[in-house]
N, C-alpha and C positions, 0 to 999 in steps of 0.2 A: 581448492578445486571447485568450481561453480556447478552445482547440480539441480538447480531449480530456476525458475522464472519467476519475479515480482512484477506485476501488471500494474501500472499506475497510471496517473492524468499526467502527461509532461506538460499540459497548458498551467497546471497549477504551481506557482513557483513554491508553496509550502510541501506540494507532495514529491516534487523533484527535490527539494533539500531534504526530506526526511528519507526517501529512497535510496539517496546516495549513499546513506550511511551503511545499506547491504550490500553495495556493488562488489564487495570483495568475496560474500557468499552466493549470490544468486545473480542471473543476469536480469537486467533492469529492460523492462519493454514499455515503451510508452504507447498506449493502447490508441491515442489519437492517431499516431504515424504508421501505426501497423496494419491499420485498417482490415481488411477480409482475411489478410495472410495470419490473423492472430487464430483464429479456428477455435473460438470458446463454444462451448455446448448452451444451448437455451438455458435462460435462469441465471446466466453468469453476467452481470453488468458491472463493467470495470469505472462506470461514471458514478456508481453509487458506493463501490467499496474497492480496496486496494485486493487483489488476489493474488495468492503465492499458488505455485505449482512445485511441489518438493517430493521427492521419493515416490513418486507415482500417485500424490494426493494433493488434493485443492482445496485451499482454505480461503476465506475472503473476511476483511473487514477486519476485527479486534482479533479473531482466531486466527488469521495471518500472522498479525504481529506478535500475538501470543507463543505461535509456533516458531518464530524466529528470535524471540527471546530465549527460548530452550533449547536452542540450536547450538551444536559445539562451537565453541569459541565466543559464544553471545554476540554474534554481528548485531549491530546497532548500538553496540556498547550499554553503558547502564543506562541512558536517557530510554532507551527500549525497554529494558528490564523493569525499569521503576513504573513507566507507564502501563505497559501491556504485560509484565511477568504473571501477574494474578489475574485470573480470568475476570473477577468482579469489578476490579479495579479497571481492567481493559474495557469491560462491557460498558460502563459508565464513560469512560475518557474518549472511546471511538465516535459514537456520535455526537458529542460534543465538538470534537476536531473536526469530524465530517461538517458539522452546521457552520462551522466557522471559516471552513473552506468554501462552503457553496454560497455565504455570504460575501465573501470576497470576489468570486466569481461572477455572482450578480453586479455587484458594485462595479466591478472592472468592464462589463459587458456595458453597464449604464453608459459609464465615462467614455465609451467610444476605443477603449483600448482593446 
């Protein structure tokens, strides 16, 4: 049963691929298509980090993926647990992965796609 939502950038193929790993546990929301209906409080910027809303709490970035790594049934499998199961490793990995995503999006935009 899905009891939360994972807000991500649907225009990024890396984000789409990674977030699909969690669709059995949470509802995936593409923030670019949800628009104003998303209703996020100030300070929550899904263009800067994944946002997880689960059990009445809100998590962003590495904390969101750490929370999913420790959810029952371990959604996302071993890859997510390996990358984000330990807070320190996740705190190092998330900015690196976000930088790669941002670089890809800049290159893609420069190429006119």
